[in-house]
All heavy atoms as TSV, in Angstrom:
chain	resi	resn	atom	element	x	y	z
A	1	MET	N	N	-50.675	18.114	19.533
A	1	MET	CA	C	-50.973	16.867	18.902
A	1	MET	C	C	-52.263	16.967	18.066
A	1	MET	O	O	-52.330	16.443	16.992
A	1	MET	CB	C	-51.089	15.767	19.916
A	1	MET	CG	C	-51.320	14.409	19.343
A	1	MET	SD	S	-51.011	13.128	20.563
A	1	MET	CE	C	-51.318	11.701	19.605
A	2	LYS	N	N	-53.263	17.661	18.607
A	2	LYS	CA	C	-54.508	17.804	17.867
A	2	LYS	C	C	-54.277	18.584	16.571
A	2	LYS	O	O	-54.914	18.285	15.560
A	2	LYS	CB	C	-55.579	18.479	18.708
A	2	LYS	CG	C	-56.191	17.573	19.719
A	2	LYS	CD	C	-57.367	18.248	20.412
A	2	LYS	CE	C	-57.975	17.328	21.435
A	2	LYS	NZ	N	-59.162	17.908	22.093
A	3	THR	N	N	-53.376	19.560	16.572
A	3	THR	CA	C	-53.109	20.341	15.376
A	3	THR	C	C	-52.536	19.462	14.274
A	3	THR	O	O	-52.968	19.514	13.141
A	3	THR	CB	C	-52.140	21.485	15.682
A	3	THR	OG1	O	-52.709	22.318	16.701
A	3	THR	CG2	C	-51.846	22.333	14.451
A	4	ALA	N	N	-51.589	18.609	14.630
A	4	ALA	CA	C	-51.001	17.705	13.632
A	4	ALA	C	C	-52.055	16.718	13.131
A	4	ALA	O	O	-52.111	16.414	11.952
A	4	ALA	CB	C	-49.834	16.921	14.269
A	5	LEU	N	N	-52.906	16.272	14.016
A	5	LEU	CA	C	-53.946	15.356	13.612
A	5	LEU	C	C	-54.914	16.026	12.618
A	5	LEU	O	O	-55.264	15.417	11.598
A	5	LEU	CB	C	-54.728	14.869	14.859
A	5	LEU	CG	C	-55.887	13.911	14.635
A	5	LEU	CD1	C	-55.354	12.578	14.118
A	5	LEU	CD2	C	-56.633	13.680	15.935
A	6	LEU	N	N	-55.268	17.265	12.918
A	6	LEU	CA	C	-56.154	17.988	11.989
A	6	LEU	C	C	-55.499	18.284	10.656
A	6	LEU	O	O	-56.130	18.248	9.628
A	6	LEU	CB	C	-56.660	19.264	12.677
A	6	LEU	CG	C	-57.603	19.049	13.846
A	6	LEU	CD1	C	-57.930	20.400	14.486
A	6	LEU	CD2	C	-58.856	18.337	13.441
A	7	GLN	N	N	-54.191	18.567	10.675
A	7	GLN	CA	C	-53.487	18.818	9.417
A	7	GLN	C	C	-53.459	17.534	8.567
A	7	GLN	O	O	-53.678	17.616	7.364
A	7	GLN	CB	C	-52.073	19.314	9.672
A	7	GLN	CG	C	-52.023	20.748	10.182
A	7	GLN	CD	C	-50.635	21.145	10.657
A	7	GLN	OE1	O	-49.767	20.321	10.923
A	7	GLN	NE2	N	-50.416	22.450	10.732
A	8	ASN	N	N	-53.185	16.426	9.179
A	8	ASN	CA	C	-53.194	15.141	8.474
A	8	ASN	C	C	-54.586	14.820	7.973
A	8	ASN	O	O	-54.749	14.295	6.874
A	8	ASN	CB	C	-52.664	14.019	9.351
A	8	ASN	CG	C	-51.170	14.114	9.607
A	8	ASN	OD1	O	-50.465	14.710	8.820
A	8	ASN	ND2	N	-50.744	13.541	10.682
A	9	MET	N	N	-55.589	15.115	8.767
A	9	MET	CA	C	-56.952	14.839	8.360
A	9	MET	C	C	-57.336	15.651	7.148
A	9	MET	O	O	-57.938	15.153	6.217
A	9	MET	CB	C	-57.923	15.178	9.513
A	9	MET	CG	C	-59.371	14.850	9.197
A	9	MET	SD	S	-60.449	15.261	10.590
A	9	MET	CE	C	-60.985	16.884	10.105
A	10	ASP	N	N	-56.871	16.885	7.121
A	10	ASP	CA	C	-57.164	17.772	5.964
A	10	ASP	C	C	-56.612	17.144	4.689
A	10	ASP	O	O	-57.302	17.050	3.664
A	10	ASP	CB	C	-56.578	19.160	6.185
A	10	ASP	CG	C	-56.859	20.107	5.046
A	10	ASP	OD1	O	-58.018	20.224	4.667
A	10	ASP	OD2	O	-55.883	20.701	4.522
A	11	ALA	N	N	-55.381	16.723	4.705
A	11	ALA	CA	C	-54.752	16.120	3.539
A	11	ALA	C	C	-55.410	14.820	3.172
A	11	ALA	O	O	-55.649	14.531	2.009
A	11	ALA	CB	C	-53.250	15.900	3.808
A	12	ASP	N	N	-55.759	13.992	4.157
A	12	ASP	CA	C	-56.369	12.679	3.891
A	12	ASP	C	C	-57.778	12.778	3.330
A	12	ASP	O	O	-58.187	11.969	2.536
A	12	ASP	CB	C	-56.391	11.830	5.171
A	12	ASP	CG	C	-55.016	11.331	5.586
A	12	ASP	OD1	O	-54.112	11.326	4.715
A	12	ASP	OD2	O	-54.845	10.940	6.742
A	13	ILE	N	N	-58.518	13.803	3.792
A	13	ILE	CA	C	-59.910	13.956	3.354
A	13	ILE	C	C	-60.022	14.642	2.013
A	13	ILE	O	O	-60.954	14.395	1.250
A	13	ILE	CB	C	-60.720	14.689	4.426
A	13	ILE	CG1	C	-60.919	13.772	5.615
A	13	ILE	CG2	C	-62.058	15.168	3.888
A	13	ILE	CD1	C	-61.713	14.361	6.759
A	14	ASN	N	N	-59.068	15.500	1.678
A	14	ASN	CA	C	-59.161	16.224	0.426
A	14	ASN	C	C	-59.234	15.314	-0.808
A	14	ASN	O	O	-60.022	15.567	-1.708
A	14	ASN	CB	C	-57.997	17.209	0.259
A	14	ASN	CG	C	-58.281	18.563	0.875
A	14	ASN	OD1	O	-59.455	18.965	0.951
A	14	ASN	ND2	N	-57.281	19.216	1.315
A	15	GLU	N	N	-58.441	14.283	-0.843
A	15	GLU	CA	C	-58.419	13.398	-2.030
A	15	GLU	C	C	-59.743	12.718	-2.267
A	15	GLU	O	O	-60.309	12.887	-3.379
A	15	GLU	CB	C	-57.303	12.364	-1.902
A	15	GLU	CG	C	-57.300	11.398	-3.092
A	15	GLU	CD	C	-56.426	10.172	-2.863
A	15	GLU	OE1	O	-55.578	10.178	-1.951
A	15	GLU	OE2	O	-56.608	9.202	-3.597
A	16	PRO	N	N	-60.310	12.031	-1.301
A	16	PRO	CA	C	-61.598	11.375	-1.601
A	16	PRO	C	C	-62.741	12.395	-1.748
A	16	PRO	O	O	-63.671	12.183	-2.535
A	16	PRO	CB	C	-61.838	10.451	-0.401
A	16	PRO	CG	C	-60.968	10.953	0.675
A	16	PRO	CD	C	-59.810	11.594	0.016
A	17	LEU	N	N	-62.672	13.522	-1.021
A	17	LEU	CA	C	-63.706	14.514	-1.148
A	17	LEU	C	C	-63.703	15.132	-2.584
A	17	LEU	O	O	-64.763	15.315	-3.192
A	17	LEU	CB	C	-63.562	15.606	-0.113
A	17	LEU	CG	C	-64.652	16.633	-0.028
A	17	LEU	CD1	C	-66.018	16.004	0.168
A	17	LEU	CD2	C	-64.358	17.604	1.085
A	18	ASN	N	N	-62.520	15.416	-3.068
A	18	ASN	CA	C	-62.405	15.939	-4.429
A	18	ASN	C	C	-62.891	14.910	-5.431
A	18	ASN	O	O	-63.529	15.228	-6.471
A	18	ASN	CB	C	-60.976	16.363	-4.753
A	18	ASN	CG	C	-60.618	17.659	-4.089
A	18	ASN	OD1	O	-61.468	18.490	-3.825
A	18	ASN	ND2	N	-59.327	17.825	-3.780
A	19	SER	N	N	-62.598	13.613	-5.203
A	19	SER	CA	C	-63.084	12.565	-6.103
A	19	SER	C	C	-64.605	12.476	-6.091
A	19	SER	O	O	-65.218	12.356	-7.156
A	19	SER	CB	C	-62.503	11.194	-5.687
A	19	SER	OG	O	-61.124	11.174	-5.873
A	20	VAL	N	N	-65.181	12.543	-4.924
A	20	VAL	CA	C	-66.643	12.521	-4.825
A	20	VAL	C	C	-67.232	13.685	-5.611
A	20	VAL	O	O	-68.141	13.485	-6.413
A	20	VAL	CB	C	-67.115	12.558	-3.359
A	20	VAL	CG1	C	-68.602	12.836	-3.229
A	20	VAL	CG2	C	-66.764	11.246	-2.651
A	21	ALA	N	N	-66.709	14.865	-5.398
A	21	ALA	CA	C	-67.212	16.046	-6.106
A	21	ALA	C	C	-67.040	15.919	-7.618
A	21	ALA	O	O	-67.944	16.208	-8.396
A	21	ALA	CB	C	-66.535	17.292	-5.573
A	22	GLY	N	N	-65.881	15.450	-8.030
A	22	GLY	CA	C	-65.594	15.318	-9.426
A	22	GLY	C	C	-66.442	14.305	-10.157
A	22	GLY	O	O	-67.008	14.560	-11.227
A	23	PHE	N	N	-66.567	13.133	-9.569
A	23	PHE	CA	C	-67.396	12.085	-10.188
A	23	PHE	C	C	-68.878	12.432	-10.147
A	23	PHE	O	O	-69.634	12.118	-11.049
A	23	PHE	CB	C	-67.106	10.707	-9.583
A	23	PHE	CG	C	-65.824	10.116	-10.093
A	23	PHE	CD1	C	-64.744	9.990	-9.263
A	23	PHE	CD2	C	-65.679	9.727	-11.405
A	23	PHE	CE1	C	-63.548	9.475	-9.722
A	23	PHE	CE2	C	-64.496	9.197	-11.891
A	23	PHE	CZ	C	-63.416	9.076	-11.033
A	24	ALA	N	N	-69.320	13.086	-9.081
A	24	ALA	CA	C	-70.690	13.540	-9.003
A	24	ALA	C	C	-70.987	14.531	-10.143
A	24	ALA	O	O	-72.030	14.466	-10.813
A	24	ALA	CB	C	-71.004	14.171	-7.667
A	25	GLN	N	N	-70.022	15.410	-10.368
A	25	GLN	CA	C	-70.188	16.384	-11.475
A	25	GLN	C	C	-70.214	15.694	-12.820
A	25	GLN	O	O	-70.994	16.055	-13.694
A	25	GLN	CB	C	-69.034	17.418	-11.436
A	25	GLN	CG	C	-69.235	18.563	-12.408
A	25	GLN	CD	C	-70.468	19.423	-12.069
A	25	GLN	OE1	O	-70.792	19.616	-10.914
A	25	GLN	NE2	N	-71.142	19.895	-13.079
A	26	LEU	N	N	-69.381	14.673	-13.019
A	26	LEU	CA	C	-69.392	13.928	-14.279
A	26	LEU	C	C	-70.761	13.262	-14.487
A	26	LEU	O	O	-71.270	13.240	-15.606
A	26	LEU	CB	C	-68.306	12.815	-14.270
A	26	LEU	CG	C	-66.886	13.299	-14.499
A	26	LEU	CD1	C	-65.903	12.142	-14.279
A	26	LEU	CD2	C	-66.731	13.880	-15.893
A	27	ILE	N	N	-71.343	12.747	-13.419
A	27	ILE	CA	C	-72.658	12.120	-13.540
A	27	ILE	C	C	-73.702	13.161	-13.919
A	27	ILE	O	O	-74.554	12.916	-14.768
A	27	ILE	CB	C	-73.024	11.390	-12.228
A	27	ILE	CG1	C	-72.104	10.167	-12.037
A	27	ILE	CG2	C	-74.489	10.968	-12.212
A	27	ILE	CD1	C	-72.133	9.531	-10.675
A	28	VAL	N	N	-73.661	14.319	-13.263
A	28	VAL	CA	C	-74.566	15.385	-13.568
A	28	VAL	C	C	-74.462	15.821	-15.043
A	28	VAL	O	O	-75.465	16.057	-15.724
A	28	VAL	CB	C	-74.376	16.591	-12.616
A	28	VAL	CG1	C	-75.135	17.803	-13.080
A	28	VAL	CG2	C	-74.781	16.218	-11.208
A	29	GLU	N	N	-73.229	15.921	-15.511
A	29	GLU	CA	C	-72.997	16.409	-16.856
A	29	GLU	C	C	-73.078	15.302	-17.914
A	29	GLU	O	O	-72.948	15.604	-19.120
A	29	GLU	CB	C	-71.623	17.068	-16.926
A	29	GLU	CG	C	-71.535	18.337	-16.113
A	29	GLU	CD	C	-70.147	18.924	-16.085
A	29	GLU	OE1	O	-69.201	18.308	-16.634
A	29	GLU	OE2	O	-69.987	20.019	-15.492
A	30	ALA	N	N	-73.255	14.054	-17.509
A	30	ALA	CA	C	-73.335	12.938	-18.493
A	30	ALA	C	C	-74.438	13.236	-19.507
A	30	ALA	O	O	-75.505	13.714	-19.181
A	30	ALA	CB	C	-73.605	11.634	-17.758
A	31	ASN	N	N	-74.104	12.969	-20.738
A	31	ASN	CA	C	-75.066	13.214	-21.792
A	31	ASN	C	C	-75.274	11.921	-22.595
A	31	ASN	O	O	-74.799	10.853	-22.213
A	31	ASN	CB	C	-74.598	14.350	-22.721
A	31	ASN	CG	C	-73.230	14.126	-23.288
A	31	ASN	OD1	O	-72.914	13.010	-23.646
A	31	ASN	ND2	N	-72.422	15.136	-23.396
A	32	ALA	N	N	-75.961	12.050	-23.703
A	32	ALA	CA	C	-76.311	10.882	-24.512
A	32	ALA	C	C	-75.074	10.144	-24.996
A	32	ALA	O	O	-75.144	8.946	-25.266
A	32	ALA	CB	C	-77.205	11.290	-25.663
A	33	SER	N	N	-73.956	10.831	-25.157
A	33	SER	CA	C	-72.753	10.164	-25.679
A	33	SER	C	C	-72.020	9.387	-24.560
A	33	SER	O	O	-71.078	8.671	-24.854
A	33	SER	CB	C	-71.810	11.178	-26.296
A	33	SER	OG	O	-71.298	12.081	-25.331
A	34	THR	N	N	-72.413	9.563	-23.298
A	34	THR	CA	C	-71.794	8.827	-22.225
A	34	THR	C	C	-72.364	7.415	-22.199
A	34	THR	O	O	-73.594	7.250	-22.083
A	34	THR	CB	C	-72.061	9.526	-20.853
A	34	THR	OG1	O	-71.609	10.875	-20.955
A	34	THR	CG2	C	-71.312	8.849	-19.738
A	35	THR	N	N	-71.541	6.436	-22.270
A	35	THR	CA	C	-72.013	5.037	-22.300
A	35	THR	C	C	-72.428	4.597	-20.891
A	35	THR	O	O	-72.018	5.154	-19.876
A	35	THR	CB	C	-70.924	4.121	-22.801
A	35	THR	OG1	O	-69.849	4.068	-21.869
A	35	THR	CG2	C	-70.431	4.524	-24.185
A	36	ALA	N	N	-73.242	3.600	-20.869
A	36	ALA	CA	C	-73.661	2.969	-19.604
A	36	ALA	C	C	-72.416	2.471	-18.848
A	36	ALA	O	O	-72.364	2.577	-17.590
A	36	ALA	CB	C	-74.624	1.831	-19.841
A	37	GLU	N	N	-71.433	1.967	-19.549
A	37	GLU	CA	C	-70.199	1.478	-18.911
A	37	GLU	C	C	-69.448	2.639	-18.271
A	37	GLU	O	O	-68.945	2.493	-17.156
A	37	GLU	CB	C	-69.329	0.806	-19.984
A	37	GLU	CG	C	-68.099	0.136	-19.397
A	37	GLU	CD	C	-67.298	-0.609	-20.461
A	37	GLU	OE1	O	-67.723	-1.710	-20.807
A	37	GLU	OE2	O	-66.295	-0.025	-20.908
A	38	GLU	N	N	-69.375	3.791	-18.928
A	38	GLU	CA	C	-68.711	4.933	-18.348
A	38	GLU	C	C	-69.455	5.413	-17.119
A	38	GLU	O	O	-68.849	5.739	-16.065
A	38	GLU	CB	C	-68.650	6.111	-19.356
A	38	GLU	CG	C	-67.664	5.860	-20.485
A	38	GLU	CD	C	-67.755	6.923	-21.578
A	38	GLU	OE1	O	-68.881	7.306	-21.940
A	38	GLU	OE2	O	-66.705	7.333	-22.071
A	39	ARG	N	N	-70.791	5.492	-17.181
A	39	ARG	CA	C	-71.558	5.926	-16.029
A	39	ARG	C	C	-71.380	4.940	-14.878
A	39	ARG	O	O	-71.269	5.343	-13.719
A	39	ARG	CB	C	-73.036	6.077	-16.413
A	39	ARG	CG	C	-73.290	7.339	-17.236
A	39	ARG	CD	C	-74.755	7.644	-17.397
A	39	ARG	NE	N	-75.532	6.543	-17.989
A	39	ARG	CZ	C	-75.644	6.307	-19.275
A	39	ARG	NH1	N	-75.068	7.084	-20.155
A	39	ARG	NH2	N	-76.377	5.269	-19.723
A	40	ALA	N	N	-71.343	3.640	-15.188
A	40	ALA	CA	C	-71.129	2.637	-14.137
A	40	ALA	C	C	-69.779	2.837	-13.445
A	40	ALA	O	O	-69.658	2.688	-12.247
A	40	ALA	CB	C	-71.228	1.254	-14.716
A	41	GLU	N	N	-68.772	3.184	-14.236
A	41	GLU	CA	C	-67.455	3.467	-13.656
A	41	GLU	C	C	-67.470	4.694	-12.780
A	41	GLU	O	O	-66.862	4.734	-11.717
A	41	GLU	CB	C	-66.403	3.626	-14.775
A	41	GLU	CG	C	-65.007	3.843	-14.242
A	41	GLU	CD	C	-64.445	2.684	-13.429
A	41	GLU	OE1	O	-64.846	1.531	-13.607
A	41	GLU	OE2	O	-63.564	2.961	-12.571
A	42	TYR	N	N	-68.210	5.750	-13.207
A	42	TYR	CA	C	-68.364	6.935	-12.378
A	42	TYR	C	C	-69.014	6.591	-11.019
A	42	TYR	O	O	-68.558	7.014	-9.970
A	42	TYR	CB	C	-69.216	8.015	-13.060
A	42	TYR	CG	C	-68.694	8.553	-14.359
A	42	TYR	CD1	C	-69.539	9.169	-15.252
A	42	TYR	CD2	C	-67.345	8.474	-14.690
A	42	TYR	CE1	C	-69.065	9.718	-16.459
A	42	TYR	CE2	C	-66.874	8.979	-15.906
A	42	TYR	CZ	C	-67.748	9.593	-16.778
A	42	TYR	OH	O	-67.274	10.115	-17.954
A	43	TYR	N	N	-70.067	5.766	-11.078
A	43	TYR	CA	C	-70.736	5.376	-9.819
A	43	TYR	C	C	-69.818	4.539	-8.947
A	43	TYR	O	O	-69.803	4.691	-7.732
A	43	TYR	CB	C	-72.021	4.562	-10.134
A	43	TYR	CG	C	-73.124	5.370	-10.749
A	43	TYR	CD1	C	-73.743	4.968	-11.913
A	43	TYR	CD2	C	-73.557	6.574	-10.170
A	43	TYR	CE1	C	-74.770	5.734	-12.478
A	43	TYR	CE2	C	-74.591	7.304	-10.730
A	43	TYR	CZ	C	-75.203	6.874	-11.895
A	43	TYR	OH	O	-76.196	7.614	-12.445
A	44	LYS	N	N	-69.026	3.671	-9.573
A	44	LYS	CA	C	-68.113	2.840	-8.815
A	44	LYS	C	C	-67.040	3.697	-8.114
A	44	LYS	O	O	-66.758	3.504	-6.941
A	44	LYS	CB	C	-67.428	1.845	-9.766
A	44	LYS	CG	C	-66.430	0.930	-9.130
A	44	LYS	CD	C	-65.803	0.003	-10.160
A	44	LYS	CE	C	-64.654	-0.786	-9.586
A	44	LYS	NZ	N	-63.964	-1.599	-10.616
A	45	GLN	N	N	-66.495	4.648	-8.840
A	45	GLN	CA	C	-65.506	5.537	-8.259
A	45	GLN	C	C	-66.108	6.415	-7.180
A	45	GLN	O	O	-65.464	6.698	-6.135
A	45	GLN	CB	C	-64.817	6.404	-9.329
A	45	GLN	CG	C	-63.954	5.616	-10.289
A	45	GLN	CD	C	-62.769	5.007	-9.623
A	45	GLN	OE1	O	-62.231	5.533	-8.672
A	45	GLN	NE2	N	-62.356	3.846	-10.098
A	46	LEU	N	N	-67.319	6.885	-7.430
A	46	LEU	CA	C	-68.009	7.715	-6.408
A	46	LEU	C	C	-68.232	6.916	-5.131
A	46	LEU	O	O	-67.966	7.406	-4.029
A	46	LEU	CB	C	-69.345	8.208	-7.004
A	46	LEU	CG	C	-70.166	9.147	-6.166
A	46	LEU	CD1	C	-69.424	10.446	-5.875
A	46	LEU	CD2	C	-71.468	9.459	-6.861
A	47	SER	N	N	-68.686	5.713	-5.288
A	47	SER	CA	C	-68.909	4.823	-4.149
A	47	SER	C	C	-67.604	4.545	-3.392
A	47	SER	O	O	-67.548	4.591	-2.156
A	47	SER	CB	C	-69.566	3.516	-4.593
A	47	SER	OG	O	-69.745	2.672	-3.505
A	48	SER	N	N	-66.552	4.220	-4.144
A	48	SER	CA	C	-65.287	3.929	-3.517
A	48	SER	C	C	-64.698	5.145	-2.773
A	48	SER	O	O	-64.232	4.996	-1.637
A	48	SER	CB	C	-64.270	3.497	-4.619
A	48	SER	OG	O	-62.975	3.339	-4.088
A	49	SER	N	N	-64.776	6.300	-3.370
A	49	SER	CA	C	-64.261	7.503	-2.709
A	49	SER	C	C	-65.078	7.862	-1.468
A	49	SER	O	O	-64.519	8.289	-0.455
A	49	SER	CB	C	-64.293	8.683	-3.680
A	49	SER	OG	O	-63.390	8.455	-4.753
A	50	THR	N	N	-66.387	7.659	-1.547
A	50	THR	CA	C	-67.227	7.919	-0.387
A	50	THR	C	C	-66.903	6.983	0.752
A	50	THR	O	O	-66.764	7.433	1.907
A	50	THR	CB	C	-68.718	7.782	-0.773
A	50	THR	OG1	O	-69.015	8.690	-1.832
A	50	THR	CG2	C	-69.627	8.066	0.404
A	51	ALA	N	N	-66.685	5.692	0.439
A	51	ALA	CA	C	-66.346	4.735	1.476
A	51	ALA	C	C	-64.989	5.066	2.099
A	51	ALA	O	O	-64.807	4.974	3.332
A	51	ALA	CB	C	-66.285	3.315	0.896
A	52	LYS	N	N	-64.028	5.524	1.278
A	52	LYS	CA	C	-62.719	5.877	1.761
A	52	LYS	C	C	-62.820	7.077	2.712
A	52	LYS	O	O	-62.212	7.124	3.776
A	52	LYS	CB	C	-61.784	6.207	0.617
A	52	LYS	CG	C	-60.381	6.536	1.017
A	52	LYS	CD	C	-59.462	6.784	-0.188
A	52	LYS	CE	C	-58.093	7.186	0.238
A	52	LYS	NZ	N	-57.219	7.449	-0.916
A	53	MET	N	N	-63.588	8.067	2.296
A	53	MET	CA	C	-63.754	9.248	3.117
A	53	MET	C	C	-64.448	8.915	4.465
A	53	MET	O	O	-64.015	9.399	5.509
A	53	MET	CB	C	-64.570	10.318	2.375
A	53	MET	CG	C	-64.587	11.651	3.077
A	53	MET	SD	S	-65.243	12.999	2.106
A	53	MET	CE	C	-66.770	12.342	1.521
A	54	LEU	N	N	-65.466	8.091	4.431
A	54	LEU	CA	C	-66.139	7.665	5.652
A	54	LEU	C	C	-65.204	6.937	6.583
A	54	LEU	O	O	-65.221	7.126	7.795
A	54	LEU	CB	C	-67.353	6.844	5.354
A	54	LEU	CG	C	-68.561	7.578	4.777
A	54	LEU	CD1	C	-69.622	6.595	4.290
A	54	LEU	CD2	C	-69.129	8.559	5.750
A	55	ASP	N	N	-64.311	6.093	6.012
A	55	ASP	CA	C	-63.349	5.388	6.805
A	55	ASP	C	C	-62.366	6.343	7.455
A	55	ASP	O	O	-62.058	6.204	8.657
A	55	ASP	CB	C	-62.615	4.376	5.912
A	55	ASP	CG	C	-61.694	3.454	6.692
A	55	ASP	OD1	O	-62.159	2.882	7.727
A	55	ASP	OD2	O	-60.548	3.305	6.267
A	56	ILE	N	N	-61.886	7.331	6.692
A	56	ILE	CA	C	-60.939	8.302	7.259
A	56	ILE	C	C	-61.590	9.110	8.373
A	56	ILE	O	O	-61.015	9.286	9.460
A	56	ILE	CB	C	-60.437	9.246	6.115
A	56	ILE	CG1	C	-59.532	8.482	5.174
A	56	ILE	CG2	C	-59.707	10.449	6.733
A	56	ILE	CD1	C	-59.210	9.236	3.910
A	57	VAL	N	N	-62.809	9.596	8.138
A	57	VAL	CA	C	-63.516	10.378	9.163
A	57	VAL	C	C	-63.733	9.511	10.430
A	57	VAL	O	O	-63.516	9.979	11.530
A	57	VAL	CB	C	-64.844	10.931	8.610
A	57	VAL	CG1	C	-65.677	11.512	9.715
A	57	VAL	CG2	C	-64.582	11.960	7.536
A	58	GLY	N	N	-64.125	8.266	10.224
A	58	GLY	CA	C	-64.311	7.373	11.359
A	58	GLY	C	C	-63.014	7.190	12.157
A	58	GLY	O	O	-63.025	7.228	13.398
A	59	ASN	N	N	-61.902	7.000	11.450
A	59	ASN	CA	C	-60.623	6.834	12.139
A	59	ASN	C	C	-60.216	8.102	12.849
A	59	ASN	O	O	-59.681	8.049	13.951
A	59	ASN	CB	C	-59.521	6.465	11.092
A	59	ASN	CG	C	-59.662	5.055	10.598
A	59	ASN	OD1	O	-60.309	4.204	11.193
A	59	ASN	ND2	N	-59.100	4.820	9.415
A	60	VAL	N	N	-60.453	9.258	12.246
A	60	VAL	CA	C	-60.098	10.504	12.877
A	60	VAL	C	C	-60.936	10.736	14.155
A	60	VAL	O	O	-60.399	11.085	15.215
A	60	VAL	CB	C	-60.294	11.713	11.903
A	60	VAL	CG1	C	-60.251	13.038	12.631
A	60	VAL	CG2	C	-59.248	11.657	10.812
A	61	LEU	N	N	-62.223	10.455	14.070
A	61	LEU	CA	C	-63.063	10.604	15.230
A	61	LEU	C	C	-62.643	9.649	16.349
A	61	LEU	O	O	-62.643	10.026	17.522
A	61	LEU	CB	C	-64.528	10.364	14.852
A	61	LEU	CG	C	-65.147	11.438	13.933
A	61	LEU	CD1	C	-66.549	11.023	13.541
A	61	LEU	CD2	C	-65.138	12.805	14.613
A	62	GLU	N	N	-62.228	8.446	15.963
A	62	GLU	CA	C	-61.763	7.501	16.990
A	62	GLU	C	C	-60.466	8.019	17.603
A	62	GLU	O	O	-60.263	7.945	18.830
A	62	GLU	CB	C	-61.526	6.130	16.323
A	62	GLU	CG	C	-61.124	5.060	17.316
A	62	GLU	CD	C	-60.953	3.718	16.601
A	62	GLU	OE1	O	-61.878	3.338	15.877
A	62	GLU	OE2	O	-59.922	3.092	16.812
A	63	ASP	N	N	-59.545	8.535	16.787
A	63	ASP	CA	C	-58.280	9.056	17.301
A	63	ASP	C	C	-58.497	10.234	18.223
A	63	ASP	O	O	-57.814	10.400	19.232
A	63	ASP	CB	C	-57.370	9.472	16.136
A	63	ASP	CG	C	-56.778	8.280	15.368
A	63	ASP	OD1	O	-56.867	7.159	15.893
A	63	ASP	OD2	O	-56.264	8.513	14.282
A	64	ILE	N	N	-59.446	11.115	17.859
A	64	ILE	CA	C	-59.714	12.281	18.693
A	64	ILE	C	C	-60.202	11.886	20.077
A	64	ILE	O	O	-59.879	12.538	21.073
A	64	ILE	CB	C	-60.743	13.215	17.979
A	64	ILE	CG1	C	-60.065	13.883	16.800
A	64	ILE	CG2	C	-61.273	14.255	18.942
A	64	ILE	CD1	C	-60.997	14.701	15.924
A	65	GLN	N	N	-60.952	10.819	20.132
A	65	GLN	CA	C	-61.443	10.339	21.444
A	65	GLN	C	C	-60.331	9.883	22.339
A	65	GLN	O	O	-60.446	9.938	23.574
A	65	GLN	CB	C	-62.442	9.207	21.258
A	65	GLN	CG	C	-63.747	9.638	20.663
A	65	GLN	CD	C	-64.699	8.484	20.407
A	65	GLN	OE1	O	-64.347	7.318	20.565
A	65	GLN	NE2	N	-65.910	8.810	20.008
A	66	HIS	N	N	-59.207	9.454	21.764
A	66	HIS	CA	C	-58.078	8.963	22.546
A	66	HIS	C	C	-57.026	10.045	22.816
A	66	HIS	O	O	-56.020	9.780	23.458
A	66	HIS	CB	C	-57.394	7.810	21.776
A	66	HIS	CG	C	-58.282	6.635	21.693
A	66	HIS	ND1	N	-59.042	6.366	20.592
A	66	HIS	CD2	C	-58.562	5.612	22.551
A	66	HIS	CE1	C	-59.713	5.269	20.774
A	66	HIS	NE2	N	-59.468	4.780	21.958
A	67	VAL	N	N	-57.296	11.261	22.375
A	67	VAL	CA	C	-56.310	12.359	22.605
A	67	VAL	C	C	-56.691	13.098	23.892
A	67	VAL	O	O	-57.775	13.309	24.271
A	67	VAL	CB	C	-56.286	13.333	21.409
A	67	VAL	CG1	C	-55.431	14.536	21.731
A	67	VAL	CG2	C	-55.778	12.617	20.176
């Protein structure tokens, strides 16, 4: 059961983790041609992905305690 849980966790965490990494890289690479609106969207997506990842990790940790 723990193996299946860890496999699901891997798939669930990859999406938001990749989003966090990608949007963080966009922010780092932002230049003068990047508008404030674009940067705000990057921050919004970064924040959303981080919250999603924290929620998934919290749920996984809670599930592990019940196994």
